[in-house]
N, C-alpha and C positions, 0 to 999 in steps of 0.2 A: 728765732728763725722758724718761719713757717715753710712747710714742704708740701708742694702740690705736684702730684704725679699725673701725667697725661698718658692714657693708654689708647693707642690707635691701632685699628685692625685693618688698615688699608692693604690691598693686595698688589696694586700696580705701582709702578715707579715712572713718573711722579703720580701722586695719588690725591684726589680731591678730599679724601678722608683725612690725610695728613695735612692738607692745606687748612681744612676747618680746625683740626687739632691745634695747629700753630696759631691761628687767629684766637682761639679760646685761651691758649696758654699765655699769649702776650697780654690779652685783656685781663685775665685773672691775675697775672703778676702786677700789672699796673694798679688794679683795684685793691689788692692787698697792701701794696706800698702806700697807696693813698690813705690807708687806715693806720699808717705809722708803723707797720711791721715789715721786717725784712722777709724776703721770700726766696725760696729756691724752687725752680721749675725743672722737673725731670720728665723726659719723654720716653715711653716704652713702645717700640714698634714690635708688634706681635709677629709680623711676617718672618723675620729672621729666626725666631725661636719656634716656628711651627713644628719642626721635627722633634725638638726637645719636648714640646707639649704632647705629641703622640707617644713618645717614649715614656713620659710621666704617667699617661693613662695606663700603660701596660705594666710599668714597674712600681708605680706609687712613689717614686723618688725624683724630685727635681734636681737637675744638674746645671752647672755652668751658668750661662746667661739667664736661663729660666729661673734658677734659684735666686739669682740676684734681683730679677724683676719682681718676684714674689716678695722678697724681703723689702724692696722699696715700696711696694704697695702697702704692705703691712705697717710700715712706719709713716705713711703719708698722713698729713693733716687734712687733706682734701684730694679728691680725684676728679679728673675730667676724662670721660670715657666716650670714644667716638667709634662708630661702626658703620660700614657700608650696609645697605639693605639688600638681603638675599631672601627671595621667596617670602616677601612681606614681613621679615623679621631681621634680627641681628644675624651676623654671619656665624658660621660654625666655629671659625677660628676665635672670634671674640668670645663666644659662649664657652668654649673649651678652656680658655684662660681662667675665667671666673669659676668654672667647675672644679679646677684643681686647687683653689685656695682652701686653706683649712677653715672649718666652721668657726665663725666668730671673727674672722680677719677684718671684716668691714663693719662690725658692729658700731653704730653711731657715727660712721665716717661720712662727712658731707660729700655728695657726688653730683656733678653736673653731667647730664646725659645729652648726647648729640648723635646725629646720624646723617648720612649722605645717600642720595639716590639720583637716578636720572631725571625723575619727574616728581612734582609735588604730590602726586597721588599716594606716595608712601609715607607722608608726614605723620600719620597716626601711629607709626611704629614706636614713637616716643612714649605714647601713653598705653599702647596695647602690648608692648613687648619689653621695652627697657625699664620703665618704672616698676612693673611687677617683678622683674628679675631682681632689681636692687632693693625693693621692699622685702623680698624673700631673704636676701642676704643681710637684712637689718641695717642697711645703710640709710642715710638721710638724704633723699633726693631734693635738690633745690627746685623751687616752683617752675622756673623757666627752663625748658629744654630747647635745644637748637637743632632744627632740621634744615639742611641745605640741599636743594636740587641743583642740577648743573647750571640752570639759568640764574641762580641766586648769586653766583660768583661774578664780581664785576658789575653788579646791578647798581641801583640808585642809592645804595647804602642801607637798605632795609635789613640785610643780613648782619651788617656790623652793629646796628642798633640792638638786634636780638642777642648778638654775641656779648655786647657790653652789659646788657641787662642781666643776662645769666651769670656773667663773670662777677658782677657786683653782688649778686645773691650768694655766690660761692664764697667770695671774699668776706662777706658779712658773717657767714657761718664759720669760716676758718679763723678769721682775725677779729671779728666783732668790730666795735668802733662806731662808724657813722651810719649804721643801718637805721631804719625807721624805729622809733620808740613809741610804743603804744601804751597808753595809760588807761586804767579803768577806774571808775568811781566805785568805791566799796559799797556793797549792797548793805543797807542798814539792817540790823538784826530785828526781826519782827517781834513786837510785844505780844506775847501770848497770854490771854486771860484764862485762868483755870476754869474748867467747866463748872465746878461747884459755885464759883463766884457768879458766873452767868446765871445759874439757876436762882441764886439768892436775889440777884438784881431783878430777874424776871418775876419772882414771887413778890417782891416789894412793889413792883409796878402794878401787879394784879390787885394787891390789897388796897393800894391807893385808889384804884378805879372803883373797887367795890364800896369803899367808904364814901366816895363822892357820889 
Protein backbone atom coordinates (compact mmCIF):
# COMPACT_ATOMS: atom_id res chain seq x y z
CA UNK A 1 0.00 0.00 0.00
CA UNK A 2 1.40 3.38 -1.06
CA UNK A 3 0.43 6.41 0.97
CA UNK A 4 0.19 9.88 -0.59
CA UNK A 5 -0.48 12.79 1.74
CA UNK A 6 -1.91 16.04 0.37
CA UNK A 7 -1.15 19.19 2.37
CA UNK A 8 -3.33 22.16 1.45
CA UNK A 9 -3.07 25.63 2.99
CA UNK A 10 -6.22 27.27 1.65
CA UNK A 11 -7.80 29.80 3.99
CA UNK A 12 -11.25 30.31 2.53
CA UNK A 13 -14.21 27.94 2.33
CA UNK A 14 -14.66 26.93 -0.43
CA UNK A 15 -11.06 27.30 -1.54
CA UNK A 16 -9.46 27.21 -4.99
CA UNK A 17 -6.37 25.83 -3.24
CA UNK A 18 -8.39 22.88 -1.94
CA UNK A 19 -9.96 22.45 -5.38
CA UNK A 20 -6.51 22.14 -6.97
CA UNK A 21 -5.42 19.80 -4.17
CA UNK A 22 -8.39 17.52 -4.89
CA UNK A 23 -7.60 17.46 -8.62
CA UNK A 24 -4.01 16.48 -7.86
CA UNK A 25 -5.06 13.90 -5.28
CA UNK A 26 -7.46 12.19 -7.69
CA UNK A 27 -4.95 12.19 -10.55
CA UNK A 28 -2.14 10.90 -8.33
CA UNK A 29 -4.31 8.09 -7.02
CA UNK A 30 -5.24 7.01 -10.55
CA UNK A 31 -1.61 7.19 -11.69
CA UNK A 32 -0.36 5.02 -8.83
CA UNK A 33 -3.12 2.44 -9.39
CA UNK A 34 -2.24 2.37 -13.11
CA UNK A 35 1.19 1.15 -12.02
CA UNK A 36 -0.35 -1.81 -10.24
CA UNK A 37 -0.04 -0.49 -6.67
CA UNK A 38 -2.72 0.11 -4.10
CA UNK A 39 -2.81 3.67 -2.82
CA UNK A 40 -4.24 5.56 0.13
CA UNK A 41 -4.78 9.31 -0.22
CA UNK A 42 -4.92 11.46 2.91
CA UNK A 43 -5.69 15.19 2.84
CA UNK A 44 -4.42 17.53 5.55
CA UNK A 45 -6.13 20.93 5.75
CA UNK A 46 -3.87 23.37 7.59
CA UNK A 47 -6.58 25.95 8.31
CA UNK A 48 -8.20 23.98 11.19
CA UNK A 49 -4.84 23.42 12.91
CA UNK A 50 -3.54 26.98 12.61
CA UNK A 51 -3.89 27.64 16.37
CA UNK A 52 -2.13 24.38 17.19
CA UNK A 53 0.72 25.43 14.90
CA UNK A 54 1.07 28.73 16.77
CA UNK A 55 1.09 26.86 20.08
CA UNK A 56 3.74 24.49 18.77
CA UNK A 57 5.99 27.42 17.86
CA UNK A 58 5.75 28.63 21.48
CA UNK A 59 5.92 25.30 23.31
CA UNK A 60 7.86 23.06 20.94
CA UNK A 61 5.31 20.26 21.33
CA UNK A 62 2.64 19.28 18.78
CA UNK A 63 -0.73 18.24 20.13
CA UNK A 64 -3.96 16.70 18.88
CA UNK A 65 -4.69 17.01 15.17
CA UNK A 66 -1.35 18.71 14.52
CA UNK A 67 0.57 15.78 16.00
CA UNK A 68 -1.49 13.40 13.86
CA UNK A 69 -0.82 15.49 10.74
CA UNK A 70 2.92 15.51 11.36
CA UNK A 71 2.88 11.75 11.88
CA UNK A 72 1.01 11.19 8.60
CA UNK A 73 3.49 13.35 6.69
CA UNK A 74 6.45 11.51 8.23
CA UNK A 75 5.03 8.15 7.08
CA UNK A 76 4.06 9.28 3.57
CA UNK A 77 5.51 7.67 0.46
CA UNK A 78 4.85 10.91 -1.43
CA UNK A 79 3.47 14.39 -0.83
CA UNK A 80 1.31 16.82 -2.76
CA UNK A 81 1.68 20.32 -1.32
CA UNK A 82 -0.56 23.21 -2.36
CA UNK A 83 -0.41 26.82 -1.18
CA UNK A 84 -2.09 30.08 -2.09
CA UNK A 85 0.29 32.82 -3.11
CA UNK A 86 0.76 35.66 -0.60
CA UNK A 87 3.23 38.49 -1.29
CA UNK A 88 4.72 36.57 -4.22
CA UNK A 89 5.51 33.50 -2.10
CA UNK A 90 3.91 30.65 -0.15
CA UNK A 91 1.57 31.56 2.68
CA UNK A 92 2.75 31.91 6.27
CA UNK A 93 0.48 29.07 7.36
CA UNK A 94 2.01 26.76 4.75
CA UNK A 95 5.57 27.68 5.73
CA UNK A 96 4.85 27.32 9.45
CA UNK A 97 3.71 23.73 9.03
CA UNK A 98 6.94 22.72 7.33
CA UNK A 99 8.95 24.77 9.84
CA UNK A 100 7.77 22.56 12.70
CA UNK A 101 8.74 19.25 11.10
CA UNK A 102 11.73 17.54 12.67
CA UNK A 103 14.94 17.72 10.61
CA UNK A 104 15.14 14.78 8.23
CA UNK A 105 11.38 14.17 8.10
CA UNK A 106 11.21 14.69 4.33
CA UNK A 107 14.61 13.26 3.38
CA UNK A 108 14.19 11.60 -0.03
CA UNK A 109 10.40 11.98 -0.07
CA UNK A 110 8.92 12.65 -3.54
CA UNK A 111 6.99 15.94 -3.52
CA UNK A 112 4.65 17.52 -6.08
CA UNK A 113 4.51 21.28 -5.57
CA UNK A 114 1.49 23.38 -6.55
CA UNK A 115 0.12 26.87 -5.97
CA UNK A 116 -2.92 29.04 -6.70
CA UNK A 117 -3.31 32.78 -7.22
CA UNK A 118 -5.63 35.29 -8.83
CA UNK A 119 -3.48 35.83 -11.91
CA UNK A 120 -0.79 34.00 -13.86
CA UNK A 121 1.73 36.70 -12.92
CA UNK A 122 2.55 34.69 -9.79
CA UNK A 123 3.37 31.41 -11.57
CA UNK A 124 7.12 31.74 -10.89
CA UNK A 125 6.42 31.08 -7.22
CA UNK A 126 6.87 27.38 -8.00
CA UNK A 127 10.50 27.83 -9.00
CA UNK A 128 11.47 30.82 -6.86
CA UNK A 129 9.90 29.75 -3.54
CA UNK A 130 8.53 26.21 -3.39
CA UNK A 131 11.33 24.28 -5.07
CA UNK A 132 14.08 25.92 -2.97
CA UNK A 133 12.10 25.24 0.22
CA UNK A 134 11.74 21.52 -0.43
CA UNK A 135 15.27 21.22 -1.77
CA UNK A 136 16.42 22.62 1.59
CA UNK A 137 14.27 19.99 3.33
CA UNK A 138 16.04 17.36 1.17
CA UNK A 139 12.84 16.20 -0.47
CA UNK A 140 12.79 15.11 -4.13
CA UNK A 141 10.63 17.56 -6.09
CA UNK A 142 9.09 16.08 -9.25
CA UNK A 143 9.89 17.99 -12.47
CA UNK A 144 6.40 19.35 -13.15
CA UNK A 145 4.86 21.80 -10.71
CA UNK A 146 1.27 22.96 -11.10
CA UNK A 147 0.19 26.60 -10.88
CA UNK A 148 -3.47 27.53 -11.27
CA UNK A 149 -4.78 31.06 -11.68
CA UNK A 150 -8.47 31.75 -11.22
CA UNK A 151 -9.06 31.64 -14.98
CA UNK A 152 -7.50 28.17 -15.25
CA UNK A 153 -10.38 26.46 -13.49
CA UNK A 154 -13.06 25.42 -15.96
CA UNK A 155 -10.87 26.35 -18.95
CA UNK A 156 -10.10 24.27 -22.05
CA UNK A 157 -8.47 21.41 -20.15
CA UNK A 158 -4.93 22.77 -20.08
CA UNK A 159 -4.91 22.69 -16.27
CA UNK A 160 -5.99 19.05 -16.21
CA UNK A 161 -3.18 18.14 -18.59
CA UNK A 162 -0.63 19.71 -16.25
CA UNK A 163 -2.25 17.99 -13.29
CA UNK A 164 -2.09 14.59 -15.01
CA UNK A 165 1.52 15.06 -16.06
CA UNK A 166 2.64 16.04 -12.57
CA UNK A 167 0.62 13.20 -11.02
CA UNK A 168 2.26 10.67 -13.33
CA UNK A 169 5.70 11.93 -12.32
CA UNK A 170 4.81 11.60 -8.65
CA UNK A 171 3.40 8.12 -9.20
CA UNK A 172 6.57 7.05 -11.01
CA UNK A 173 8.63 8.25 -8.04
CA UNK A 174 6.33 6.62 -5.48
CA UNK A 175 5.40 3.36 -7.17
CA UNK A 176 7.85 2.97 -10.05
CA UNK A 177 6.55 0.81 -12.88
CA UNK A 178 5.71 2.38 -16.19
CA UNK A 179 7.89 5.45 -16.09
CA UNK A 180 10.28 6.13 -18.95
CA UNK A 181 13.29 3.86 -19.08
CA UNK A 182 16.51 5.42 -20.22
CA UNK A 183 19.38 3.24 -21.34
CA UNK A 184 22.90 4.36 -21.93
CA UNK A 185 25.58 2.76 -24.06
CA UNK A 186 28.59 1.85 -21.94
CA UNK A 187 31.57 4.03 -22.68
CA UNK A 188 34.41 1.82 -23.92
CA UNK A 189 37.50 1.75 -21.75
CA UNK A 190 40.20 3.73 -23.56
CA UNK A 191 43.37 1.84 -24.47
CA UNK A 192 46.23 3.74 -22.88
CA UNK A 193 49.66 3.27 -24.42
CA UNK A 194 52.51 3.61 -21.87
CA UNK A 195 54.68 6.65 -22.42
CA UNK A 196 57.82 4.50 -22.59
CA UNK A 197 56.35 2.52 -25.47
CA UNK A 198 55.51 5.71 -27.33
CA UNK A 199 59.12 6.85 -26.93
CA UNK A 200 60.48 3.51 -28.23
CA UNK A 201 58.18 3.61 -31.24
CA UNK A 202 59.14 7.22 -31.98
CA UNK A 203 62.83 6.32 -31.68
CA UNK A 204 62.39 3.41 -34.07
CA UNK A 205 60.77 5.59 -36.65
CA UNK A 206 63.59 8.14 -36.40
CA UNK A 207 66.23 5.43 -36.89
CA UNK A 208 64.48 4.06 -39.94
CA UNK A 209 64.36 7.56 -41.43
CA UNK A 210 68.08 8.04 -40.82
CA UNK A 211 68.93 4.70 -42.43
CA UNK A 212 66.92 5.49 -45.52
